PDB file of N, CA, C and O in Angstrom:
ATOM      1  N   MET A   1       9.751 -76.702 -42.636  1.00  0.00           N
ATOM      2  CA  MET A   1       8.866 -76.920 -42.278  1.00  0.00           C
ATOM      3  C   MET A   1       9.058 -76.882 -40.910  1.00  0.00           C
ATOM      4  O   MET A   1       9.120 -77.990 -40.379  1.00  0.00           O
ATOM      5  N   THR A   2       9.215 -75.517 -39.893  1.00  0.00           N
ATOM      6  CA  THR A   2       9.692 -76.117 -38.019  1.00  0.00           C
ATOM      7  C   THR A   2       8.205 -76.572 -38.136  1.00  0.00           C
ATOM      8  O   THR A   2       7.103 -76.591 -38.685  1.00  0.00           O
ATOM      9  N   LYS A   3       9.493 -77.082 -36.723  1.00  0.00           N
ATOM     10  CA  LYS A   3       8.338 -77.749 -35.748  1.00  0.00           C
ATOM     11  C   LYS A   3       7.205 -77.039 -34.840  1.00  0.00           C
ATOM     12  O   LYS A   3       7.159 -75.836 -35.094  1.00  0.00           O
ATOM     13  N   ASN A   4       6.485 -77.353 -34.073  1.00  0.00           N
ATOM     14  CA  ASN A   4       5.658 -75.945 -33.591  1.00  0.00           C
ATOM     15  C   ASN A   4       4.757 -76.699 -32.815  1.00  0.00           C
ATOM     16  O   ASN A   4       3.765 -76.051 -32.480  1.00  0.00           O
ATOM     17  N   MET A   5       4.804 -78.294 -32.281  1.00  0.00           N
ATOM     18  CA  MET A   5       4.477 -79.064 -31.482  1.00  0.00           C
ATOM     19  C   MET A   5       4.546 -79.767 -30.650  1.00  0.00           C
ATOM     20  O   MET A   5       5.073 -80.805 -31.051  1.00  0.00           O
ATOM     21  N   GLY A   6       4.263 -79.815 -29.495  1.00  0.00           N
ATOM     22  CA  GLY A   6       5.092 -80.253 -28.171  1.00  0.00           C
ATOM     23  C   GLY A   6       4.551 -81.802 -28.154  1.00  0.00           C
ATOM     24  O   GLY A   6       3.577 -81.981 -28.884  1.00  0.00           O
ATOM     25  N   THR A   7       4.997 -82.875 -27.484  1.00  0.00           N
ATOM     26  CA  THR A   7       4.748 -83.975 -27.226  1.00  0.00           C
ATOM     27  C   THR A   7       3.420 -84.166 -26.439  1.00  0.00           C
ATOM     28  O   THR A   7       2.555 -84.991 -26.737  1.00  0.00           O
ATOM     29  N   ALA A   8       3.367 -83.216 -25.300  1.00  0.00           N
ATOM     30  CA  ALA A   8       1.904 -83.342 -25.083  1.00  0.00           C
ATOM     31  C   ALA A   8       0.799 -82.852 -25.992  1.00  0.00           C
ATOM     32  O   ALA A   8      -0.334 -83.253 -26.258  1.00  0.00           O
ATOM     33  N   ASP A   9       1.365 -82.088 -26.274  1.00  0.00           N
ATOM     34  CA  ASP A   9       0.201 -81.573 -27.576  1.00  0.00           C
ATOM     35  C   ASP A   9      -0.022 -83.071 -28.933  1.00  0.00           C
ATOM     36  O   ASP A   9      -1.093 -83.615 -29.200  1.00  0.00           O
ATOM     37  N   ARG A  10       1.166 -83.353 -29.468  1.00  0.00           N
ATOM     38  CA  ARG A  10       0.998 -84.138 -30.108  1.00  0.00           C
ATOM     39  C   ARG A  10       0.366 -85.847 -29.449  1.00  0.00           C
ATOM     40  O   ARG A  10      -0.302 -86.707 -30.024  1.00  0.00           O
ATOM     41  N   ILE A  11       0.706 -85.820 -28.606  1.00  0.00           N
ATOM     42  CA  ILE A  11      -0.290 -86.843 -27.018  1.00  0.00           C
ATOM     43  C   ILE A  11      -1.967 -86.920 -27.689  1.00  0.00           C
ATOM     44  O   ILE A  11      -2.672 -87.555 -28.473  1.00  0.00           O
ATOM     45  N   ILE A  12      -1.973 -85.796 -26.756  1.00  0.00           N
ATOM     46  CA  ILE A  12      -3.353 -85.348 -27.260  1.00  0.00           C
ATOM     47  C   ILE A  12      -4.403 -84.984 -27.696  1.00  0.00           C
ATOM     48  O   ILE A  12      -5.610 -84.950 -27.455  1.00  0.00           O
ATOM     49  N   ARG A  13      -3.279 -84.577 -28.762  1.00  0.00           N
ATOM     50  CA  ARG A  13      -4.452 -84.770 -30.456  1.00  0.00           C
ATOM     51  C   ARG A  13      -4.696 -86.402 -31.138  1.00  0.00           C
ATOM     52  O   ARG A  13      -5.474 -86.792 -32.007  1.00  0.00           O
ATOM     53  N   ILE A  14      -3.760 -87.054 -30.397  1.00  0.00           N
ATOM     54  CA  ILE A  14      -3.792 -88.800 -31.135  1.00  0.00           C
ATOM     55  C   ILE A  14      -5.047 -89.993 -29.588  1.00  0.00           C
ATOM     56  O   ILE A  14      -5.518 -91.130 -29.645  1.00  0.00           O
ATOM     57  N   ILE A  15      -5.088 -88.965 -28.550  1.00  0.00           N
ATOM     58  CA  ILE A  15      -5.766 -89.342 -27.463  1.00  0.00           C
ATOM     59  C   ILE A  15      -7.485 -89.475 -28.020  1.00  0.00           C
ATOM     60  O   ILE A  15      -8.106 -90.535 -27.937  1.00  0.00           O
ATOM     61  N   ILE A  16      -8.083 -88.174 -28.594  1.00  0.00           N
ATOM     62  CA  ILE A  16      -9.041 -87.390 -29.225  1.00  0.00           C
ATOM     63  C   ILE A  16      -9.244 -88.119 -30.433  1.00  0.00           C
ATOM     64  O   ILE A  16     -10.448 -88.345 -30.551  1.00  0.00           O
ATOM     65  N   ALA A  17      -8.478 -88.654 -31.529  1.00  0.00           N
ATOM     66  CA  ALA A  17      -8.492 -88.626 -32.167  1.00  0.00           C
ATOM     67  C   ALA A  17      -8.892 -90.721 -31.933  1.00  0.00           C
ATOM     68  O   ALA A  17      -9.790 -91.270 -32.573  1.00  0.00           O
ATOM     69  N   ALA A  18      -8.176 -91.314 -31.133  1.00  0.00           N
ATOM     70  CA  ALA A  18      -8.807 -92.656 -30.908  1.00  0.00           C
ATOM     71  C   ALA A  18     -10.055 -92.850 -30.328  1.00  0.00           C
ATOM     72  O   ALA A  18     -10.708 -93.867 -30.560  1.00  0.00           O
ATOM     73  N   ILE A  19     -10.526 -91.774 -29.437  1.00  0.00           N
ATOM     74  CA  ILE A  19     -11.254 -91.491 -29.435  1.00  0.00           C
ATOM     75  C   ILE A  19     -12.669 -91.504 -29.711  1.00  0.00           C
ATOM     76  O   ILE A  19     -13.532 -92.093 -29.061  1.00  0.00           O
ATOM     77  N   VAL A  20     -12.845 -90.669 -30.920  1.00  0.00           N
ATOM     78  CA  VAL A  20     -13.548 -90.277 -32.162  1.00  0.00           C
ATOM     79  C   VAL A  20     -13.650 -91.024 -32.396  1.00  0.00           C
ATOM     80  O   VAL A  20     -14.764 -91.349 -31.986  1.00  0.00           O
ATOM     81  N   GLY A  21     -12.842 -92.485 -33.333  1.00  0.00           N
ATOM     82  CA  GLY A  21     -12.605 -93.622 -34.040  1.00  0.00           C
ATOM     83  C   GLY A  21     -13.627 -94.623 -33.211  1.00  0.00           C
ATOM     84  O   GLY A  21     -14.533 -95.299 -33.699  1.00  0.00           O
ATOM     85  N   VAL A  22     -13.231 -94.532 -31.822  1.00  0.00           N
ATOM     86  CA  VAL A  22     -13.919 -95.733 -30.893  1.00  0.00           C
ATOM     87  C   VAL A  22     -15.455 -95.159 -30.903  1.00  0.00           C
ATOM     88  O   VAL A  22     -16.315 -96.023 -31.073  1.00  0.00           O
ATOM     89  N   LEU A  23     -15.921 -93.763 -30.738  1.00  0.00           N
ATOM     90  CA  LEU A  23     -17.226 -93.559 -30.856  1.00  0.00           C
ATOM     91  C   LEU A  23     -17.731 -94.021 -32.223  1.00  0.00           C
ATOM     92  O   LEU A  23     -18.556 -94.923 -32.364  1.00  0.00           O
ATOM     93  N   TYR A  24     -17.425 -93.645 -32.763  1.00  0.00           N
ATOM     94  CA  TYR A  24     -17.962 -93.610 -34.599  1.00  0.00           C
ATOM     95  C   TYR A  24     -18.374 -95.111 -35.494  1.00  0.00           C
ATOM     96  O   TYR A  24     -19.113 -95.403 -36.434  1.00  0.00           O
ATOM     97  N   PHE A  25     -17.008 -96.132 -34.187  1.00  0.00           N
ATOM     98  CA  PHE A  25     -16.906 -97.163 -35.137  1.00  0.00           C
ATOM     99  C   PHE A  25     -18.093 -97.940 -33.880  1.00  0.00           C
ATOM    100  O   PHE A  25     -19.120 -98.396 -34.384  1.00  0.00           O
ATOM    101  N   ASN A  26     -17.981 -98.045 -32.682  1.00  0.00           N
ATOM    102  CA  ASN A  26     -18.966 -98.381 -31.801  1.00  0.00           C
ATOM    103  C   ASN A  26     -20.568 -97.732 -32.201  1.00  0.00           C
ATOM    104  O   ASN A  26     -21.555 -98.129 -31.581  1.00  0.00           O
ATOM    105  N   GLU A  27     -20.658 -96.867 -33.123  1.00  0.00           N
ATOM    106  CA  GLU A  27     -21.840 -96.350 -33.889  1.00  0.00           C
ATOM    107  C   GLU A  27     -23.068 -95.372 -32.350  1.00  0.00           C
ATOM    108  O   GLU A  27     -24.286 -95.391 -32.174  1.00  0.00           O
ATOM    109  N   VAL A  28     -21.543 -94.434 -31.325  1.00  0.00           N
ATOM    110  CA  VAL A  28     -22.166 -93.882 -30.757  1.00  0.00           C
ATOM    111  C   VAL A  28     -22.477 -91.861 -31.754  1.00  0.00           C
ATOM    112  O   VAL A  28     -23.420 -91.077 -31.648  1.00  0.00           O
ATOM    113  N   ILE A  29     -21.255 -91.781 -32.533  1.00  0.00           N
ATOM    114  CA  ILE A  29     -21.710 -90.252 -33.255  1.00  0.00           C
ATOM    115  C   ILE A  29     -21.491 -91.141 -34.590  1.00  0.00           C
ATOM    116  O   ILE A  29     -20.524 -91.894 -34.704  1.00  0.00           O
ATOM    117  N   SER A  30     -22.291 -91.015 -35.397  1.00  0.00           N
ATOM    118  CA  SER A  30     -22.735 -91.018 -36.900  1.00  0.00           C
ATOM    119  C   SER A  30     -23.139 -90.014 -37.792  1.00  0.00           C
ATOM    120  O   SER A  30     -23.065 -88.823 -37.490  1.00  0.00           O
ATOM    121  N   GLY A  31     -23.641 -90.489 -39.076  1.00  0.00           N
ATOM    122  CA  GLY A  31     -24.117 -90.187 -40.105  1.00  0.00           C
ATOM    123  C   GLY A  31     -23.049 -88.546 -40.205  1.00  0.00           C
ATOM    124  O   GLY A  31     -22.025 -88.578 -39.522  1.00  0.00           O
ATOM    125  N   THR A  32     -23.318 -87.235 -41.016  1.00  0.00           N
ATOM    126  CA  THR A  32     -22.562 -86.240 -41.083  1.00  0.00           C
ATOM    127  C   THR A  32     -21.678 -85.558 -39.750  1.00  0.00           C
ATOM    128  O   THR A  32     -20.453 -85.509 -39.860  1.00  0.00           O
ATOM    129  N   LEU A  33     -21.961 -85.335 -39.211  1.00  0.00           N
ATOM    130  CA  LEU A  33     -21.274 -85.399 -37.747  1.00  0.00           C
ATOM    131  C   LEU A  33     -19.983 -86.442 -37.305  1.00  0.00           C
ATOM    132  O   LEU A  33     -18.982 -86.122 -36.663  1.00  0.00           O
ATOM    133  N   GLY A  34     -20.312 -87.718 -37.829  1.00  0.00           N
ATOM    134  CA  GLY A  34     -19.304 -89.240 -37.483  1.00  0.00           C
ATOM    135  C   GLY A  34     -18.391 -88.366 -38.182  1.00  0.00           C
ATOM    136  O   GLY A  34     -17.585 -87.698 -37.534  1.00  0.00           O
ATOM    137  N   ILE A  35     -18.455 -88.289 -39.848  1.00  0.00           N
ATOM    138  CA  ILE A  35     -17.180 -87.859 -40.779  1.00  0.00           C
ATOM    139  C   ILE A  35     -16.989 -86.666 -40.993  1.00  0.00           C
ATOM    140  O   ILE A  35     -16.787 -86.274 -42.142  1.00  0.00           O
ATOM    141  N   ILE A  36     -17.011 -85.838 -39.954  1.00  0.00           N
ATOM    142  CA  ILE A  36     -16.711 -84.928 -39.941  1.00  0.00           C
ATOM    143  C   ILE A  36     -15.750 -85.207 -38.859  1.00  0.00           C
ATOM    144  O   ILE A  36     -14.651 -84.774 -39.206  1.00  0.00           O
ATOM    145  N   LEU A  37     -15.712 -85.677 -37.852  1.00  0.00           N
ATOM    146  CA  LEU A  37     -15.361 -85.935 -36.594  1.00  0.00           C
ATOM    147  C   LEU A  37     -14.216 -86.885 -37.419  1.00  0.00           C
ATOM    148  O   LEU A  37     -13.051 -86.813 -37.029  1.00  0.00           O
ATOM    149  N   LEU A  38     -14.528 -87.706 -38.471  1.00  0.00           N
ATOM    150  CA  LEU A  38     -13.213 -88.884 -38.171  1.00  0.00           C
ATOM    151  C   LEU A  38     -12.141 -88.324 -39.610  1.00  0.00           C
ATOM    152  O   LEU A  38     -11.176 -88.864 -40.151  1.00  0.00           O
ATOM    153  N   ILE A  39     -12.732 -87.239 -39.823  1.00  0.00           N
ATOM    154  CA  ILE A  39     -12.180 -86.017 -40.627  1.00  0.00           C
ATOM    155  C   ILE A  39     -10.981 -85.442 -39.604  1.00  0.00           C
ATOM    156  O   ILE A  39      -9.802 -85.796 -39.606  1.00  0.00           O
ATOM    157  N   VAL A  40     -11.513 -84.619 -38.875  1.00  0.00           N
ATOM    158  CA  VAL A  40     -10.909 -83.961 -38.359  1.00  0.00           C
ATOM    159  C   VAL A  40      -9.776 -84.911 -37.220  1.00  0.00           C
ATOM    160  O   VAL A  40      -8.734 -84.471 -36.734  1.00  0.00           O
ATOM    161  N   ALA A  41     -10.158 -85.805 -37.085  1.00  0.00           N
ATOM    162  CA  ALA A  41      -9.748 -86.829 -36.064  1.00  0.00           C
ATOM    163  C   ALA A  41      -8.279 -87.459 -36.679  1.00  0.00           C
ATOM    164  O   ALA A  41      -7.338 -87.822 -35.974  1.00  0.00           O
ATOM    165  N   GLY A  42      -8.334 -87.503 -38.510  1.00  0.00           N
ATOM    166  CA  GLY A  42      -7.113 -88.070 -39.086  1.00  0.00           C
ATOM    167  C   GLY A  42      -6.411 -86.785 -39.364  1.00  0.00           C
ATOM    168  O   GLY A  42      -5.186 -86.827 -39.479  1.00  0.00           O
ATOM    169  N   ILE A  43      -7.080 -85.566 -39.495  1.00  0.00           N
ATOM    170  CA  ILE A  43      -5.851 -84.396 -39.058  1.00  0.00           C
ATOM    171  C   ILE A  43      -5.019 -84.403 -38.311  1.00  0.00           C
ATOM    172  O   ILE A  43      -3.852 -84.054 -38.487  1.00  0.00           O
ATOM    173  N   PHE A  44      -5.737 -84.984 -36.952  1.00  0.00           N
ATOM    174  CA  PHE A  44      -4.671 -84.787 -35.518  1.00  0.00           C
ATOM    175  C   PHE A  44      -3.916 -85.997 -35.424  1.00  0.00           C
ATOM    176  O   PHE A  44      -2.894 -86.053 -34.740  1.00  0.00           O
ATOM    177  N   VAL A  45      -4.394 -87.043 -36.123  1.00  0.00           N
ATOM    178  CA  VAL A  45      -3.365 -88.184 -36.245  1.00  0.00           C
ATOM    179  C   VAL A  45      -2.316 -87.185 -36.993  1.00  0.00           C
ATOM    180  O   VAL A  45      -1.476 -86.611 -36.300  1.00  0.00           O
ATOM    181  N   LEU A  46      -2.364 -86.940 -38.628  1.00  0.00           N
ATOM    182  CA  LEU A  46      -1.689 -86.361 -39.012  1.00  0.00           C
ATOM    183  C   LEU A  46      -0.852 -85.286 -38.589  1.00  0.00           C
ATOM    184  O   LEU A  46       0.338 -85.187 -38.888  1.00  0.00           O
ATOM    185  N   THR A  47      -1.440 -84.553 -37.950  1.00  0.00           N
ATOM    186  CA  THR A  47      -0.530 -83.226 -37.356  1.00  0.00           C
ATOM    187  C   THR A  47       0.768 -83.992 -36.715  1.00  0.00           C
ATOM    188  O   THR A  47       1.955 -84.113 -37.020  1.00  0.00           O
ATOM    189  N   SER A  48      -0.030 -84.413 -35.737  1.00  0.00           N
ATOM    190  CA  SER A  48       0.948 -85.702 -34.560  1.00  0.00           C
ATOM    191  C   SER A  48       2.256 -86.426 -35.139  1.00  0.00           C
ATOM    192  O   SER A  48       3.304 -86.334 -34.500  1.00  0.00           O
ATOM    193  N   PHE A  49       2.215 -87.022 -36.136  1.00  0.00           N
ATOM    194  CA  PHE A  49       2.771 -87.915 -36.606  1.00  0.00           C
ATOM    195  C   PHE A  49       4.253 -86.969 -37.570  1.00  0.00           C
ATOM    196  O   PHE A  49       5.396 -87.393 -37.741  1.00  0.00           O
ATOM    197  N   ILE A  50       3.640 -85.592 -38.051  1.00  0.00           N
ATOM    198  CA  ILE A  50       5.389 -84.684 -38.376  1.00  0.00           C
ATOM    199  C   ILE A  50       5.553 -83.750 -37.492  1.00  0.00           C
ATOM    200  O   ILE A  50       6.534 -83.035 -37.696  1.00  0.00           O
ATOM    201  N   SER A  51       4.557 -83.374 -36.037  1.00  0.00           N
ATOM    202  CA  SER A  51       5.139 -81.852 -36.016  1.00  0.00           C
ATOM    203  C   SER A  51       5.116 -80.780 -36.018  1.00  0.00           C
ATOM    204  O   SER A  51       5.777 -79.989 -35.346  1.00  0.00           O
ATOM    205  N   PHE A  52       4.271 -80.588 -36.853  1.00  0.00           N
ATOM    206  CA  PHE A  52       3.483 -79.614 -37.455  1.00  0.00           C
ATOM    207  C   PHE A  52       1.912 -78.825 -37.533  1.00  0.00           C
ATOM    208  O   PHE A  52       1.437 -79.010 -38.654  1.00  0.00           O
ATOM    209  N   CYS A  53       1.277 -78.258 -36.919  1.00  0.00           N
ATOM    210  CA  CYS A  53       0.404 -78.285 -37.189  1.00  0.00           C
ATOM    211  C   CYS A  53       0.096 -76.601 -37.836  1.00  0.00           C
ATOM    212  O   CYS A  53       0.087 -75.656 -37.047  1.00  0.00           O
ATOM    213  N   PRO A  54      -0.085 -76.439 -38.975  1.00  0.00           N
ATOM    214  CA  PRO A  54      -0.958 -75.388 -40.036  1.00  0.00           C
ATOM    215  C   PRO A  54      -1.228 -74.131 -39.657  1.00  0.00           C
ATOM    216  O   PRO A  54      -0.824 -73.003 -39.937  1.00  0.00           O
ATOM    217  N   LEU A  55      -2.248 -74.768 -38.736  1.00  0.00           N
ATOM    218  CA  LEU A  55      -3.232 -73.100 -37.835  1.00  0.00           C
ATOM    219  C   LEU A  55      -2.224 -72.729 -36.700  1.00  0.00           C
ATOM    220  O   LEU A  55      -2.124 -71.518 -36.498  1.00  0.00           O
ATOM    221  N   TYR A  56      -1.486 -73.521 -35.950  1.00  0.00           N
ATOM    222  CA  TYR A  56      -0.830 -72.693 -34.831  1.00  0.00           C
ATOM    223  C   TYR A  56       0.219 -71.946 -35.596  1.00  0.00           C
ATOM    224  O   TYR A  56       0.632 -71.028 -34.888  1.00  0.00           O
ATOM    225  N   ALA A  57       1.273 -72.002 -37.671  1.00  0.00           N
ATOM    226  CA  ALA A  57       1.709 -70.572 -37.625  1.00  0.00           C
ATOM    227  C   ALA A  57       1.470 -69.609 -38.325  1.00  0.00           C
ATOM    228  O   ALA A  57       2.407 -69.122 -38.956  1.00  0.00           O
ATOM    229  N   PRO A  58       0.318 -69.108 -38.420  1.00  0.00           N
ATOM    230  CA  PRO A  58      -0.007 -67.365 -38.516  1.00  0.00           C
ATOM    231  C   PRO A  58      -0.005 -66.799 -37.692  1.00  0.00           C
ATOM    232  O   PRO A  58       0.175 -65.583 -37.748  1.00  0.00           O
ATOM    233  N   PHE A  59      -0.306 -67.775 -36.027  1.00  0.00           N
ATOM    234  CA  PHE A  59      -0.426 -67.055 -35.153  1.00  0.00           C
ATOM    235  C   PHE A  59       0.978 -67.092 -34.282  1.00  0.00           C
ATOM    236  O   PHE A  59       0.888 -66.544 -33.183  1.00  0.00           O
ATOM    237  N   GLY A  60       1.789 -67.451 -34.494  1.00  0.00           N
ATOM    238  CA  GLY A  60       3.119 -67.661 -33.796  1.00  0.00           C
ATOM    239  C   GLY A  60       3.144 -68.708 -32.955  1.00  0.00           C
ATOM    240  O   GLY A  60       4.174 -68.914 -32.313  1.00  0.00           O
ATOM    241  N   ILE A  61       2.310 -69.336 -32.847  1.00  0.00           N
ATOM    242  CA  ILE A  61       2.485 -70.370 -31.332  1.00  0.00           C
ATOM    243  C   ILE A  61       3.325 -71.575 -31.757  1.00  0.00           C
ATOM    244  O   ILE A  61       3.430 -71.890 -32.943  1.00  0.00           O
ATOM    245  N   LYS A  62       3.762 -72.064 -31.029  1.00  0.00           N
ATOM    246  CA  LYS A  62       5.115 -73.321 -30.468  1.00  0.00           C
ATOM    247  C   LYS A  62       4.649 -73.450 -29.532  1.00  0.00           C
ATOM    248  O   LYS A  62       4.730 -72.531 -28.717  1.00  0.00           O
ATOM    249  N   THR A  63       3.593 -75.240 -29.046  1.00  0.00           N
ATOM    250  CA  THR A  63       3.831 -75.651 -28.357  1.00  0.00           C
ATOM    251  C   THR A  63       5.768 -76.945 -27.768  1.00  0.00           C
ATOM    252  O   THR A  63       6.035 -77.778 -26.902  1.00  0.00           O
ATOM    253  N   CYS A  64       6.122 -76.621 -28.334  1.00  0.00           N
ATOM    254  CA  CYS A  64       7.351 -77.457 -28.528  1.00  0.00           C
ATOM    255  C   CYS A  64       8.548 -76.688 -27.591  1.00  0.00           C
ATOM    256  O   CYS A  64       8.477 -75.464 -27.485  1.00  0.00           O
ATOM    257  N   SER A  65       9.243 -77.153 -27.163  1.00  0.00           N
ATOM    258  CA  SER A  65      10.502 -76.423 -26.629  1.00  0.00           C
ATOM    259  C   SER A  65      11.732 -76.110 -27.969  1.00  0.00           C
ATOM    260  O   SER A  65      11.905 -76.746 -29.009  1.00  0.00           O
ATOM    261  N   LEU A  66      12.384 -74.996 -27.492  1.00  0.00           N
ATOM    262  CA  LEU A  66      13.572 -74.839 -27.970  1.00  0.00           C
ATOM    263  C   LEU A  66      14.476 -75.843 -28.364  1.00  0.00           C
ATOM    264  O   LEU A  66      14.787 -75.721 -29.549  1.00  0.00           O
ATOM    265  N   LYS A  67      14.868 -76.541 -27.942  1.00  0.00           N
ATOM    266  CA  LYS A  67      15.995 -77.400 -28.052  1.00  0.00           C
ATOM    267  C   LYS A  67      14.849 -78.632 -29.405  1.00  0.00           C
ATOM    268  O   LYS A  67      15.258 -78.914 -30.531  1.00  0.00           O
ATOM    269  N   ASN A  68      14.229 -78.852 -29.141  1.00  0.00           N
ATOM    270  CA  ASN A  68      13.389 -79.562 -30.210  1.00  0.00           C
ATOM    271  C   ASN A  68      13.000 -78.912 -31.589  1.00  0.00           C
ATOM    272  O   ASN A  68      12.191 -79.586 -32.227  1.00  0.00           O
ATOM    273  N   LYS A  69      13.412 -77.734 -32.180  1.00  0.00           N
ATOM    274  CA  LYS A  69      13.098 -77.344 -32.764  1.00  0.00           C
ATOM    275  C   LYS A  69      13.987 -77.621 -34.048  1.00  0.00           C
ATOM    276  O   LYS A  69      15.179 -77.352 -33.901  1.00  0.00           O
ATOM    277  N   GLN A  70      13.598 -78.115 -35.286  1.00  0.00           N
ATOM    278  CA  GLN A  70      14.517 -78.662 -36.948  1.00  0.00           C
ATOM    279  C   GLN A  70      14.393 -77.667 -37.153  1.00  0.00           C
ATOM    280  O   GLN A  70      14.798 -77.201 -38.217  1.00  0.00           O
TER     281      GLN A  70
END
């Protein structure tokens, strides 16, 4: 599994996940939509930590620089 996410992409995903978490726990978003957004936020955090997005792979998208690939 080669890395296909750059630093900026990873930071943006973590910020979005944090915002969703804060909104959910402050009850701004709730119900089914809140749970779905929490799941998506969890996926964002997971993919940020492993620097690999499975949705990028089939389309050949890579946001990382060439020197960071492993």
